[in-house]
N, CA, C and O atoms as a MOPAC input file, in Angstrom:
PM7 MOZYME 1SCF
protein

 N    -24.15800 1   -79.26200 1    87.26800 1
 C    -23.20600 1   -80.26200 1    87.72500 1
 C    -22.96200 1   -80.01700 1    89.24100 1
 O    -22.66500 1   -78.89400 1    89.64800 1
 N    -23.08800 1   -81.04500 1    90.03800 1
 C    -22.92900 1   -80.94200 1    91.46300 1
 C    -21.47000 1   -81.20600 1    91.84300 1
 O    -20.99300 1   -82.31800 1    91.61600 1
 N    -20.76700 1   -80.28300 1    92.38500 1
 C    -19.34300 1   -80.41000 1    92.77700 1
 C    -19.21600 1   -80.76700 1    94.20800 1
 O    -19.76200 1   -80.06000 1    95.05600 1
 N    -18.49700 1   -81.86900 1    94.55100 1
 C    -18.30700 1   -82.29600 1    95.91300 1
 C    -17.11100 1   -81.59000 1    96.48900 1
 O    -16.15300 1   -81.28600 1    95.77900 1
 N    -17.16700 1   -81.32300 1    97.80900 1
 C    -15.96900 1   -80.78600 1    98.50200 1
 C    -14.91300 1   -81.92400 1    98.48800 1
 O    -15.24600 1   -83.10200 1    98.62200 1
 N    -13.65300 1   -81.53300 1    98.32300 1
 C    -12.53900 1   -82.45300 1    98.34900 1
 C    -11.75700 1   -82.25900 1    99.63400 1
 O    -11.32800 1   -81.14400 1    99.93300 1
 N    -11.56900 1   -83.29100 1   100.37700 1
 C    -10.90900 1   -83.27300 1   101.72400 1
 C     -9.62500 1   -84.09800 1   101.52500 1
 O     -9.65100 1   -85.28700 1   101.20500 1
 N     -8.53100 1   -83.40900 1   101.72800 1
 C     -7.21900 1   -84.03100 1   101.61100 1
 C     -6.96500 1   -84.96700 1   102.82600 1
 O     -7.17400 1   -84.58700 1   103.97800 1
 N     -6.51700 1   -86.17300 1   102.52800 1
 C     -6.14100 1   -87.14300 1   103.53500 1
 C     -4.68300 1   -87.62900 1   103.29100 1
 O     -4.30200 1   -87.85300 1   102.14200 1
 N     -3.90800 1   -87.78500 1   104.31100 1
 C     -2.56400 1   -88.29200 1   104.11700 1
 C     -2.54400 1   -89.79500 1   103.94800 1
 O     -3.49800 1   -90.48500 1   104.30500 1
 N     -1.50900 1   -90.27200 1   103.42900 1
 C     -1.32200 1   -91.71800 1   103.29700 1
 C     -2.10800 1   -92.30300 1   102.11900 1
 O     -2.62700 1   -91.59900 1   101.25300 1
 N     -2.16000 1   -93.63400 1   102.14800 1
 C     -2.86900 1   -94.38800 1   101.08700 1
 C     -4.09500 1   -95.03900 1   101.63200 1
 O     -4.20200 1   -95.28900 1   102.83300 1
 N     -5.01700 1   -95.31300 1   100.75900 1
 C     -6.27000 1   -95.97900 1   101.07900 1
 C     -5.96100 1   -97.35900 1   101.67300 1
 O     -5.10700 1   -98.09300 1   101.17600 1
 N     -6.65700 1   -97.67400 1   102.71200 1
 C     -6.42900 1   -98.99600 1   103.34200 1
 C     -6.77500 1  -100.16400 1   102.42400 1
 O     -6.12200 1  -101.20800 1   102.42900 1
 N     -7.83700 1   -99.94500 1   101.63000 1
 C     -8.32700 1  -101.00300 1   100.71200 1
 C     -8.76000 1  -100.33300 1    99.44300 1
 O     -9.94200 1  -100.04000 1    99.26400 1
 N     -7.82800 1  -100.08700 1    98.56300 1
 C     -8.15500 1   -99.34400 1    97.36800 1
 C     -9.22900 1  -100.14400 1    96.51500 1
 O     -9.14400 1  -101.36500 1    96.39000 1
 N    -10.21800 1   -99.41300 1    95.94900 1
 C    -11.20200 1  -100.08900 1    95.12300 1
 C    -10.59500 1  -100.57900 1    93.84000 1
 O     -9.62100 1  -100.01800 1    93.33600 1
 N    -11.19200 1  -101.65400 1    93.30400 1
 C    -10.75400 1  -102.15400 1    92.05100 1
 C    -11.26100 1  -101.31500 1    90.89200 1
 O    -12.46300 1  -101.07900 1    90.76700 1
 N    -10.37600 1  -100.88000 1    90.07200 1
 C    -10.63900 1  -100.05800 1    88.98200 1
 C    -10.88000 1  -100.95200 1    87.75500 1
 O    -10.02600 1  -101.79100 1    87.46800 1
 N    -11.98200 1  -100.82400 1    87.02300 1
 C    -12.26100 1  -101.59000 1    85.88400 1
 C    -12.61100 1  -100.75100 1    84.67100 1
 O    -12.69100 1   -99.52900 1    84.79200 1
 N    -12.82200 1  -101.33900 1    83.52300 1
 C    -13.22200 1  -100.62400 1    82.38600 1
 C    -14.53200 1   -99.90100 1    82.62700 1
 O    -14.74200 1   -98.80900 1    82.10100 1
 N    -15.37200 1  -100.46400 1    83.37500 1
 C    -16.71600 1   -99.86100 1    83.64400 1
 C    -16.59500 1   -98.74400 1    84.70000 1
 O    -17.23400 1   -97.70000 1    84.56500 1
 N    -15.79400 1   -98.95400 1    85.73100 1
 C    -15.72100 1   -97.94600 1    86.85600 1
 C    -14.70400 1   -96.90600 1    86.65700 1
 O    -14.68000 1   -95.95700 1    87.44000 1
 N    -13.84500 1   -96.98600 1    85.67100 1
 C    -12.75400 1   -95.96700 1    85.49700 1
 C    -13.31100 1   -94.57800 1    85.34500 1
 O    -12.77200 1   -93.63000 1    85.91800 1
 N    -14.39900 1   -94.42900 1    84.57100 1
 C    -15.00700 1   -93.10000 1    84.41000 1
 C    -15.54000 1   -92.54400 1    85.81200 1
 O    -15.45700 1   -91.34300 1    86.06800 1
 N    -16.05700 1   -93.40900 1    86.65500 1
 C    -16.52200 1   -92.99800 1    87.99100 1
 C    -15.38200 1   -92.48400 1    88.82300 1
 O    -15.48000 1   -91.40200 1    89.40200 1
 N    -14.27200 1   -93.25100 1    88.90100 1
 C    -13.16600 1   -92.85600 1    89.70600 1
 C    -12.38900 1   -91.60400 1    89.17900 1
 O    -11.87100 1   -90.81100 1    89.96600 1
 N    -12.32800 1   -91.45700 1    87.87800 1
 C    -11.73500 1   -90.28600 1    87.28600 1
 C    -12.59500 1   -89.04300 1    87.64900 1
 O    -12.03500 1   -88.00200 1    87.99200 1
 N    -13.88700 1   -89.13200 1    87.58300 1
 C    -14.72500 1   -88.02300 1    87.88100 1
 C    -14.69000 1   -87.69400 1    89.30800 1
 O    -14.68400 1   -86.51500 1    89.66000 1
 N    -14.66600 1   -88.75700 1    90.24000 1
 C    -14.62800 1   -88.50800 1    91.62900 1
 C    -13.34900 1   -87.74500 1    92.06000 1
 O    -13.37400 1   -86.94500 1    92.99600 1
 N    -12.25400 1   -88.01400 1    91.36100 1
 C    -11.00500 1   -87.31300 1    91.67600 1
 C    -11.11100 1   -85.80200 1    91.33100 1
 O    -10.32300 1   -84.99000 1    91.81700 1
 N    -12.09600 1   -85.44900 1    90.48700 1
 C    -12.33500 1   -84.06100 1    90.09400 1
 C    -13.54800 1   -83.47200 1    90.94600 1
 O    -13.95900 1   -82.33500 1    90.71100 1
 N    -14.07200 1   -84.21100 1    91.86800 1
 C    -15.13600 1   -83.74500 1    92.67200 1
 C    -16.53500 1   -83.96900 1    92.13500 1
 O    -17.46700 1   -83.29300 1    92.57200 1
 N    -16.71400 1   -84.87300 1    91.22100 1
 C    -17.97900 1   -85.21000 1    90.60600 1
 C    -18.36900 1   -86.62500 1    90.90900 1
 O    -17.54800 1   -87.53100 1    90.76800 1
 N    -19.66000 1   -86.86000 1    91.34100 1
 C    -20.07100 1   -88.22400 1    91.66400 1
 C    -21.01700 1   -88.63700 1    90.50300 1
 O    -22.07700 1   -88.03800 1    90.31700 1
 N    -20.62800 1   -89.62900 1    89.75800 1
 C    -21.34500 1   -90.10900 1    88.61400 1
 C    -21.87200 1   -91.54900 1    88.85000 1
 O    -21.32900 1   -92.33300 1    89.62800 1
 N    -22.93100 1   -91.82200 1    88.14500 1
 C    -23.45700 1   -93.19900 1    88.15300 1
 C    -24.18400 1   -93.38000 1    86.77700 1
 O    -24.17900 1   -92.50400 1    85.91200 1
 N    -24.78800 1   -94.54800 1    86.65100 1
 C    -25.46900 1   -94.84400 1    85.37100 1
 C    -26.98700 1   -94.97600 1    85.56900 1
 O    -27.49600 1   -95.41000 1    86.60300 1
 N    -27.65800 1   -94.56700 1    84.49400 1
 C    -29.17500 1   -94.60500 1    84.48400 1
 C    -29.56100 1   -95.40700 1    83.25300 1
 O    -29.01000 1   -95.17600 1    82.17700 1
 N    -30.47700 1   -96.32600 1    83.38000 1
 C    -30.94700 1   -97.14400 1    82.23100 1
 C    -31.69200 1   -96.30000 1    81.24500 1
 O    -32.53600 1   -95.48100 1    81.60900 1
 N    -31.36500 1   -96.51100 1    79.96600 1
 C    -32.06000 1   -95.78100 1    78.86600 1
 C    -33.49300 1   -96.33600 1    78.63900 1
 O    -34.30200 1   -95.67200 1    77.99200 1
 N    -33.81400 1   -97.52800 1    79.15500 1
 C    -35.13400 1   -98.06300 1    78.93200 1
 C    -36.08800 1   -97.81300 1    80.17500 1
 O    -37.15800 1   -97.22500 1    80.01100 1
 N    -35.70500 1   -98.24700 1    81.36100 1
 C    -36.55200 1   -98.12400 1    82.53400 1
 C    -36.24900 1   -96.85000 1    83.38900 1
 O    -36.98400 1   -96.49100 1    84.30900 1
 N    -35.13700 1   -96.21100 1    83.02400 1
 C    -34.67500 1   -94.95000 1    83.65500 1
 C    -34.29800 1   -95.08100 1    85.15200 1
 O    -34.18700 1   -94.08700 1    85.87000 1
 N    -34.10900 1   -96.32100 1    85.58700 1
 C    -33.66600 1   -96.49100 1    86.99900 1
 C    -32.15500 1   -96.21400 1    87.10700 1
 O    -31.37200 1   -96.51300 1    86.20500 1
 N    -31.79100 1   -95.62900 1    88.25300 1
 C    -30.36900 1   -95.40800 1    88.53300 1
 C    -29.74400 1   -96.60000 1    89.19800 1
 O    -30.40500 1   -97.36700 1    89.89800 1
 N    -28.47100 1   -96.74200 1    88.97000 1
 C    -27.74300 1   -97.87100 1    89.54400 1
 C    -26.38600 1   -97.38700 1    90.15500 1
 O    -25.65900 1   -96.59200 1    89.55900 1
 N    -26.09400 1   -97.90600 1    91.35800 1
 C    -24.80400 1   -97.64900 1    91.93700 1
 C    -24.42700 1   -98.96300 1    92.64000 1
 O    -25.24500 1   -99.57700 1    93.32500 1
 N    -23.14600 1   -99.38000 1    92.44700 1
 C    -22.13600 1   -98.81600 1    91.58700 1
 C    -22.48000 1   -98.75600 1    90.12100 1
 O    -23.38400 1   -99.49100 1    89.72400 1
 N    -21.87900 1   -97.98800 1    89.30200 1
 C    -22.17100 1   -97.89700 1    87.89200 1
 C    -21.97500 1   -99.30500 1    87.23200 1
 O    -21.11200 1  -100.10400 1    87.59600 1
 N    -22.84400 1   -99.51100 1    86.25100 1
 C    -22.78900 1  -100.78300 1    85.56400 1
 C    -22.93400 1  -100.55200 1    84.05000 1
 O    -23.42000 1   -99.50200 1    83.62800 1
 N    -22.52900 1  -101.49300 1    83.26600 1
 C    -22.58200 1  -101.36500 1    81.82800 1
 C    -23.93500 1  -101.82300 1    81.25600 1
 O    -24.15100 1  -101.72800 1    80.04800 1
 N    -24.85000 1  -102.32000 1    82.10900 1
 C    -26.15200 1  -102.74300 1    81.75700 1
 C    -27.09600 1  -102.42000 1    82.94700 1
 O    -26.64600 1  -102.06600 1    84.03700 1
 N    -28.39100 1  -102.55100 1    82.70200 1
 C    -29.33000 1  -102.29800 1    83.81900 1
 C    -29.59100 1  -103.52900 1    84.58400 1
 O    -30.05800 1  -104.49300 1    83.97800 1
 N    -29.34000 1  -103.61200 1    85.86600 1
 C    -29.67500 1  -104.81000 1    86.66200 1
 C    -31.10000 1  -104.94800 1    86.95300 1
 O    -31.49500 1  -106.00700 1    87.44100 1
 N    -31.96000 1  -103.94200 1    86.69500 1
 C    -33.33500 1  -103.96400 1    86.95200 1
 C    -34.13600 1  -104.61900 1    85.79600 1
 O    -34.97400 1  -105.48600 1    86.04200 1
 N    -33.87700 1  -104.20200 1    84.54300 1
 C    -34.59800 1  -104.72800 1    83.36600 1
 C    -33.65000 1  -105.40700 1    82.35700 1
 O    -34.10600 1  -105.87000 1    81.31100 1
 N    -32.35800 1  -105.47100 1    82.65100 1
 C    -31.35100 1  -106.05900 1    81.76100 1
 C    -31.08800 1  -105.38700 1    80.46500 1
 O    -30.42400 1  -105.95000 1    79.59500 1
 N    -31.57000 1  -104.24800 1    80.31500 1
 C    -31.36200 1  -103.42300 1    79.09500 1
 C    -29.80400 1  -103.16500 1    78.98100 1
 O    -29.13500 1  -102.98500 1    79.99800 1
 N    -29.27400 1  -103.15500 1    77.77600 1
 C    -27.85500 1  -103.01600 1    77.55900 1
 C    -27.36400 1  -101.58200 1    77.46300 1
 O    -26.16000 1  -101.33000 1    77.51500 1
 N    -28.30000 1  -100.62900 1    77.32200 1
 C    -27.90200 1   -99.21600 1    77.14000 1
 C    -28.16100 1   -98.43800 1    78.42100 1
 O    -29.26800 1   -98.38300 1    78.95600 1
 N    -26.99900 1   -97.80600 1    78.90400 1
 C    -27.17100 1   -96.92100 1    80.07400 1
 C    -26.44700 1   -95.62000 1    79.70100 1
 O    -25.64400 1   -95.56700 1    78.76900 1
 N    -26.76600 1   -94.58600 1    80.46600 1
 C    -26.21900 1   -93.23400 1    80.30700 1
 C    -25.65100 1   -92.77600 1    81.59900 1
 O    -26.27900 1   -92.90300 1    82.65000 1
 N    -24.40800 1   -92.21800 1    81.52800 1
 C    -23.72100 1   -91.69600 1    82.67100 1
 C    -24.42100 1   -90.35300 1    83.12300 1
 O    -24.66000 1   -89.46400 1    82.30600 1
 N    -24.71700 1   -90.25600 1    84.37600 1
 C    -25.31600 1   -88.98500 1    84.90100 1
 C    -24.51900 1   -88.47400 1    86.08800 1
 O    -23.87500 1   -89.23400 1    86.81000 1
 N    -24.58400 1   -87.15200 1    86.26600 1
 C    -24.08900 1   -86.49800 1    87.49200 1
 C    -25.09400 1   -86.68900 1    88.61600 1
 O    -26.24300 1   -86.26600 1    88.48700 1
 N    -24.70700 1   -87.29300 1    89.67500 1
 C    -25.68800 1   -87.46300 1    90.77000 1
 C    -25.50600 1   -86.37400 1    91.83300 1
 O    -24.41700 1   -86.12600 1    92.35200 1
 N    -26.65400 1   -85.74200 1    92.11800 1
 C    -26.57400 1   -84.62400 1    93.10900 1
 C    -26.06300 1   -85.19500 1    94.43300 1
 O    -26.27900 1   -86.35900 1    94.77000 1
 N    -25.36400 1   -84.30400 1    95.17400 1
 C    -24.59500 1   -84.80000 1    96.34700 1
 C    -25.35400 1   -84.89100 1    97.62500 1
 O    -24.79700 1   -85.38300 1    98.60600 1
 N    -26.56300 1   -84.46400 1    97.69400 1
 C    -27.28200 1   -84.42500 1    98.98600 1
 C    -28.25800 1   -85.55300 1    99.18400 1
 O    -28.81700 1   -86.10300 1    98.23500 1
 N    -28.44700 1   -85.88100 1   100.43400 1
 C    -29.36600 1   -87.00100 1   100.83200 1
 C    -29.65300 1   -86.99500 1   102.27900 1
 O    -29.32800 1   -86.03300 1   102.97600 1
 N    -30.26500 1   -88.06300 1   102.77000 1
 C    -30.64600 1   -88.17600 1   104.12500 1
 C    -30.02600 1   -89.43700 1   104.74400 1
 O    -29.90500 1   -90.46400 1   104.07500 1
 N    -29.63700 1   -89.35700 1   106.01200 1
 C    -29.00700 1   -90.45900 1   106.69800 1
 C    -30.10300 1   -91.48300 1   107.00300 1
 O    -31.01700 1   -91.17000 1   107.76600 1
 N    -30.04900 1   -92.71500 1   106.42700 1
 C    -30.98900 1   -93.76000 1   106.64000 1
 C    -30.59200 1   -94.61400 1   107.90300 1
 O    -31.45300 1   -95.10700 1   108.63200 1
 N    -29.30200 1   -94.75500 1   108.11200 1
 C    -28.81100 1   -95.54500 1   109.17200 1
 C    -27.28100 1   -95.23300 1   109.36000 1
 O    -26.60200 1   -94.86900 1   108.40000 1
 N    -26.77400 1   -95.37800 1   110.57900 1
 C    -25.38800 1   -95.14100 1   110.80000 1
 C    -24.89000 1   -95.93000 1   112.04100 1
 O    -25.68800 1   -96.26100 1   112.91800 1
 N    -23.63200 1   -96.21500 1   112.11000 1
 C    -23.05500 1   -96.90700 1   113.25300 1
 C    -21.57800 1   -96.59200 1   113.32800 1
 O    -20.98300 1   -96.09800 1   112.37000 1
 N    -21.00300 1   -96.88000 1   114.46300 1
 C    -19.59000 1   -96.68000 1   114.64700 1
 C    -18.90700 1   -98.11800 1   114.71000 1
 O    -19.36100 1   -99.00400 1   115.43400 1
 N    -17.91000 1   -98.27100 1   113.99300 1
 C    -17.16400 1   -99.51300 1   113.93400 1
 C    -15.98600 1   -99.41800 1   114.87000 1
 O    -15.05200 1   -98.65200 1   114.63100 1
 N    -16.02700 1  -100.23500 1   115.99300 1
 C    -14.96900 1  -100.17900 1   117.03600 1
 C    -13.97700 1  -101.33700 1   116.76400 1
 O    -12.76600 1  -101.17000 1   116.91300 1
 N    -14.50700 1  -102.50200 1   116.36800 1
 C    -13.58500 1  -103.68300 1   116.07200 1
 C    -13.68400 1  -103.84600 1   114.56200 1
 O    -14.70500 1  -104.30900 1   114.05400 1
 N    -12.68000 1  -103.48600 1   113.87400 1
 C    -12.68000 1  -103.47100 1   112.42200 1
 C    -11.91200 1  -104.69100 1   111.85100 1
 O    -11.08900 1  -105.28600 1   112.54700 1
 N    -12.18500 1  -105.05100 1   110.59600 1
 C    -11.39400 1  -106.06100 1   109.90000 1
 C     -9.92600 1  -105.57000 1   109.97900 1
 O     -9.62700 1  -104.38200 1   110.10600 1
 N     -9.03800 1  -106.58400 1   109.89200 1
 C     -7.55600 1  -106.28000 1   110.10000 1
 C     -7.10400 1  -105.12400 1   109.17600 1
 O     -6.31500 1  -104.29100 1   109.62300 1
 N     -7.56000 1  -105.03700 1   107.92800 1
 C     -7.04700 1  -104.08500 1   106.98900 1
 C     -7.45700 1  -102.63800 1   107.48300 1
 O     -6.75500 1  -101.67400 1   107.17900 1
 N     -8.55500 1  -102.50100 1   108.21900 1
 C     -9.05600 1  -101.20600 1   108.68300 1
 C     -8.77000 1  -100.97700 1   110.16300 1
 O     -9.20500 1   -99.96200 1   110.70700 1
 N     -8.07300 1  -101.85500 1   110.81900 1
 C     -7.85900 1  -101.74200 1   112.23400 1
 C     -7.20500 1  -100.46000 1   112.65800 1
 O     -7.55000 1   -99.90900 1   113.70300 1
 N     -6.29300 1   -99.98000 1   111.89800 1
 C     -5.63100 1   -98.70000 1   112.30100 1
 C     -6.59400 1   -97.50000 1   112.22400 1
 O     -6.32400 1   -96.46200 1   112.82900 1
 N     -7.70100 1   -97.62700 1   111.49600 1
 C     -8.63700 1   -96.54900 1   111.40200 1
 C     -9.73200 1   -96.53600 1   112.44000 1
 O    -10.45600 1   -95.55000 1   112.57000 1
 N     -9.86300 1   -97.64200 1   113.19700 1
 C    -10.97700 1   -97.79100 1   114.07700 1
 C    -10.67900 1   -96.87400 1   115.35100 1
 O     -9.51900 1   -96.69400 1   115.72300 1
 N    -11.69500 1   -96.34100 1   115.95900 1
 C    -13.09800 1   -96.46200 1   115.51900 1
 C    -13.44000 1   -95.48500 1   114.38700 1
 O    -12.91000 1   -94.37500 1   114.33900 1
 N    -14.30000 1   -95.89200 1   113.50800 1
 C    -14.80400 1   -95.01600 1   112.47400 1
 C    -16.26700 1   -95.24200 1   112.22900 1
 O    -16.84300 1   -96.25500 1   112.62900 1
 N    -16.88100 1   -94.23700 1   111.53400 1
 C    -18.33900 1   -94.28000 1   111.35300 1
 C    -18.63700 1   -94.61000 1   109.89500 1
 O    -17.96900 1   -94.14500 1   108.97100 1
 N    -19.67100 1   -95.43600 1   109.73100 1
 C    -20.23100 1   -95.73000 1   108.45700 1
 C    -21.69500 1   -95.43100 1   108.41900 1
 O    -22.31300 1   -95.27800 1   109.47200 1
 N    -22.26700 1   -95.34100 1   107.27200 1
 C    -23.71400 1   -94.99500 1   107.19500 1
 C    -24.27800 1   -95.43600 1   105.90800 1
 O    -23.55400 1   -95.80100 1   104.98200 1
 N    -25.63600 1   -95.40600 1   105.83500 1
 C    -26.35900 1   -95.64300 1   104.58400 1
 C    -27.06700 1   -94.34800 1   104.35500 1
 O    -27.71000 1   -93.79200 1   105.24400 1
 N    -26.93000 1   -93.86500 1   103.10600 1
 C    -27.44600 1   -92.50300 1   102.77400 1
 C    -28.48300 1   -92.76200 1   101.62200 1
 O    -28.21500 1   -93.43700 1   100.62800 1
 N    -29.63600 1   -92.18500 1   101.84300 1
 C    -30.67600 1   -92.11500 1   100.72700 1
 C    -30.43700 1   -90.80500 1   100.01500 1
 O    -30.83000 1   -89.73700 1   100.48300 1
 N    -29.75300 1   -90.91400 1    98.82000 1
 C    -29.54800 1   -89.67000 1    98.03300 1
 C    -30.84100 1   -89.14600 1    97.49900 1
 O    -31.75800 1   -89.90200 1    97.17700 1
 N    -30.90800 1   -87.84100 1    97.40800 1
 C    -32.21800 1   -87.20200 1    96.97100 1
 C    -32.67300 1   -87.68900 1    95.57800 1
 O    -33.85200 1   -87.59200 1    95.23700 1
 N    -31.74100 1   -88.20200 1    94.79800 1
 C    -32.06700 1   -88.65400 1    93.45700 1
 C    -32.66600 1   -90.07600 1    93.43400 1
 O    -33.16900 1   -90.53400 1    92.40800 1
 N    -32.59600 1   -90.77300 1    94.61700 1
 C    -33.24500 1   -92.03000 1    94.68100 1
 C    -32.27700 1   -93.21200 1    94.89000 1
 O    -32.74800 1   -94.34100 1    95.03200 1
 N    -31.00900 1   -93.01400 1    94.91200 1
 C    -30.02800 1   -94.03300 1    95.19000 1
 C    -29.80000 1   -94.20700 1    96.72100 1
 O    -29.81500 1   -93.23000 1    97.46900 1
 N    -29.59700 1   -95.42300 1    97.14900 1
 C    -29.20100 1   -95.68500 1    98.48800 1
 C    -27.83900 1   -96.25800 1    98.51600 1
 O    -27.59900 1   -97.30100 1    97.90700 1
 N    -26.90200 1   -95.60700 1    99.21500 1
 C    -25.50100 1   -96.10400 1    99.18600 1
 C    -24.95700 1   -96.18800 1   100.54500 1
 O    -25.34000 1   -95.41100 1   101.41900 1
 N    -24.04000 1   -97.13900 1   100.77000 1
 C    -23.31600 1   -97.29900 1   102.01800 1
 C    -21.95300 1   -96.67500 1   101.83200 1
 O    -21.33400 1   -96.82600 1   100.77900 1
 N    -21.47500 1   -95.96600 1   102.86000 1
 C    -20.26400 1   -95.27800 1   102.77700 1
 C    -19.73500 1   -94.86500 1   104.17400 1
 O    -20.42700 1   -95.00900 1   105.18200 1
 N    -18.50700 1   -94.35700 1   104.19900 1
 C    -17.91500 1   -93.85200 1   105.41900 1
 C    -18.62400 1   -92.54600 1   105.73700 1
 O    -19.00500 1   -91.79700 1   104.83700 1
 N    -18.80400 1   -92.26900 1   107.07600 1
 C    -19.38800 1   -91.04900 1   107.54600 1
 C    -18.38300 1   -90.24500 1   108.29700 1
 O    -17.75200 1   -90.70700 1   109.24800 1
 N    -18.24800 1   -89.01800 1   107.84300 1
 C    -17.33000 1   -88.04300 1   108.46400 1
 C    -18.12500 1   -87.14700 1   109.42000 1
 O    -19.08300 1   -86.48100 1   109.02800 1
 N    -17.69500 1   -87.15500 1   110.68500 1
 C    -18.44000 1   -86.28700 1   111.68400 1
 C    -17.56700 1   -85.09000 1   111.96900 1
 O    -16.34200 1   -85.19200 1   111.92200 1
 N    -18.19200 1   -83.92300 1   112.27400 1
 C    -17.49700 1   -82.77500 1   112.59000 1
 C    -17.27800 1   -82.62600 1   114.10600 1
 O    -16.51200 1   -81.75900 1   114.52900 1
 N    -17.93300 1   -83.45200 1   114.92100 1
 C    -17.72700 1   -83.49900 1   116.35500 1
 C    -18.04700 1   -84.84700 1   116.84900 1
 O    -18.29900 1   -85.77500 1   116.08100 1
 N    -18.03900 1   -84.96500 1   118.22400 1
 C    -18.26600 1   -86.34600 1   118.79600 1
 C    -19.74900 1   -86.67700 1   118.86400 1
 O    -20.09300 1   -87.80000 1   119.23400 1
 N    -20.62000 1   -85.77900 1   118.53300 1
 C    -22.04900 1   -86.08900 1   118.58700 1
 C    -22.48400 1   -87.03700 1   117.46300 1
 O    -22.10600 1   -86.84700 1   116.30700 1
 N    -23.29600 1   -88.07800 1   117.81200 1
 C    -23.79700 1   -88.97900 1   116.74000 1
 C    -24.60200 1   -88.24800 1   115.72300 1
 O    -25.21100 1   -87.22500 1   116.03900 1
 N    -24.62800 1   -88.73500 1   114.50500 1
 C    -25.40600 1   -88.12100 1   113.44600 1
 C    -26.73600 1   -88.87400 1   113.48100 1
 O    -26.77100 1   -90.08800 1   113.27900 1
 N    -27.84800 1   -88.13800 1   113.74100 1
 C    -29.07400 1   -88.75200 1   113.86200 1
 C    -29.71100 1   -89.30200 1   112.57700 1
 O    -29.51600 1   -88.72800 1   111.50500 1
 N    -30.42400 1   -90.34200 1   112.66200 1
 C    -31.14000 1   -90.86500 1   111.48300 1
 C    -32.10000 1   -89.72100 1   111.04100 1
 O    -32.73600 1   -89.04500 1   111.84900 1
 N    -32.15100 1   -89.55900 1   109.68400 1
 C    -32.99700 1   -88.47300 1   109.15100 1
 C    -32.27400 1   -87.15600 1   108.99200 1
 O    -32.86700 1   -86.18300 1   108.52500 1
 N    -30.96100 1   -87.09500 1   109.38300 1
 C    -30.15100 1   -85.83100 1   109.20300 1
 C    -29.79600 1   -85.69300 1   107.70700 1
 O    -29.58200 1   -86.66400 1   106.98100 1
 N    -29.75400 1   -84.46300 1   107.32400 1
 C    -29.32300 1   -84.11800 1   105.93100 1
 C    -27.88400 1   -84.40400 1   105.84800 1
 O    -27.15300 1   -84.11100 1   106.79500 1
 N    -27.41300 1   -84.97200 1   104.74900 1
 C    -26.03300 1   -85.25500 1   104.52200 1
 C    -25.56700 1   -84.92900 1   103.09700 1
 O    -26.40000 1   -84.79700 1   102.20000 1
 N    -24.28800 1   -84.79900 1   102.87700 1
 C    -23.79900 1   -84.53700 1   101.55400 1
 C    -22.66400 1   -85.42900 1   101.31500 1
 O    -21.97500 1   -85.83500 1   102.25100 1
 N    -22.43100 1   -85.76600 1   100.03200 1
 C    -21.21200 1   -86.54200 1    99.64300 1
 C    -19.95800 1   -85.68100 1    99.59600 1
 O    -20.03200 1   -84.49900 1    99.26300 1
 N    -18.84200 1   -86.24200 1    99.91600 1
 C    -17.59900 1   -85.50000 1    99.78300 1
 C    -16.56100 1   -86.49500 1    99.23400 1
 O    -16.76900 1   -87.70800 1    99.24400 1
 N    -15.41200 1   -85.92600 1    98.74300 1
 C    -14.30600 1   -86.75000 1    98.25400 1
 C    -13.18600 1   -86.77100 1    99.27700 1
 O    -12.73500 1   -85.71600 1    99.72300 1
 N    -12.73600 1   -87.94700 1    99.65100 1
 C    -11.52300 1   -88.06500 1   100.45200 1
 C    -10.37900 1   -88.30400 1    99.50000 1
 O    -10.36400 1   -89.32300 1    98.80900 1
 N     -9.48700 1   -87.46200 1    99.44300 1
 C     -8.36900 1   -87.44200 1    98.44700 1
 C     -7.10100 1   -88.02200 1    99.11700 1
 O     -6.43800 1   -87.33000 1    99.89000 1
 N     -6.78400 1   -89.23700 1    98.83100 1
 C     -5.54900 1   -89.90700 1    99.47000 1
 C     -4.44300 1   -89.79000 1    98.41700 1
 O     -4.69400 1   -89.37500 1    97.28500 1
 N     -3.23500 1   -90.15800 1    98.79800 1
 C     -2.09300 1   -90.08700 1    97.88900 1
 C     -2.22600 1   -91.00200 1    96.69600 1
 O     -1.66800 1   -90.71400 1    95.63700 1
 N     -2.94600 1   -92.09300 1    96.83700 1
 C     -3.12600 1   -93.08200 1    95.77000 1
 C     -4.48700 1   -93.02100 1    95.09900 1
 O     -4.82300 1   -93.89800 1    94.30400 1
 N     -5.29000 1   -91.98000 1    95.41300 1
 C     -6.58800 1   -91.86900 1    94.69700 1
 C     -7.71400 1   -91.49800 1    95.65000 1
 O     -7.51200 1   -91.42700 1    96.86200 1
 N     -8.86200 1   -91.27000 1    95.11700 1
 C    -10.01700 1   -90.81200 1    95.91000 1
 C    -10.85700 1   -91.93200 1    96.43500 1
 O    -10.83800 1   -93.06000 1    95.94200 1
 N    -11.61200 1   -91.57300 1    97.47600 1
 C    -12.77900 1   -92.33900 1    97.93500 1
 C    -13.90900 1   -91.38500 1    98.16200 1
 O    -13.68400 1   -90.17700 1    98.23900 1
 N    -15.09500 1   -91.87000 1    98.27200 1
 C    -16.20500 1   -90.94000 1    98.63700 1
 C    -16.65300 1   -91.30300 1   100.03100 1
 O    -16.46300 1   -92.42100 1   100.51100 1
 N    -17.26800 1   -90.29300 1   100.67300 1
 C    -17.76900 1   -90.42400 1   101.94900 1
 C    -18.95400 1   -89.46000 1   102.07800 1
 O    -19.24800 1   -88.68300 1   101.17000 1
 N    -19.62800 1   -89.53400 1   103.24200 1
 C    -20.71200 1   -88.59500 1   103.51300 1
 C    -20.39200 1   -87.84900 1   104.76000 1
 O    -19.65400 1   -88.31300 1   105.62900 1
 N    -20.99300 1   -86.62100 1   104.83300 1
 C    -20.86800 1   -85.85800 1   106.11700 1
 C    -22.19300 1   -85.10200 1   106.39300 1
 O    -22.86000 1   -84.61200 1   105.48100 1
 N    -22.52900 1   -85.03600 1   107.67000 1
 C    -23.79800 1   -84.39000 1   108.00400 1
 C    -23.68500 1   -82.85400 1   107.67300 1
 O    -22.66300 1   -82.19800 1   107.87300 1
 N    -24.79200 1   -82.38300 1   107.17400 1
 C    -24.87000 1   -80.94400 1   106.81500 1
 C    -25.32300 1   -80.23600 1   108.10300 1
 O    -26.31700 1   -80.63500 1   108.71000 1
 N    -24.56800 1   -79.14600 1   108.53800 1
 C    -24.94600 1   -78.45800 1   109.70100 1
 C    -25.52200 1   -77.06500 1   109.37800 1
 O    -25.90300 1   -76.32900 1   110.28800 1

């Protein structure tokens, strides 16, 4: 099992994700430092966000799996002019990470300094723990 570092954040999430019957298991595991998703029992492709069926072959049986936390930065940018709900957080960084297991995800990027994170840099998933629940993000591995 791959355990993610948990980073405490003050306050509430600006835009809390919608919790559903399908995603509840993901959010509960994330709060404990585990990143889960679903894999199709027929074609074995991974899906994120987790789904109750396979969007690749439409098979109805999926299995929850622990997703390794490491990957590579595919792309990143700094958001200076944010949507109103995120305006208080600007500027902030976002990225697309190619996880080593084959998933590509978009997420917030946490930097340890002012230097930009280069494309191709190794990154790891982390949990941002707010008062009202967790979010996931990536940070460059140094």
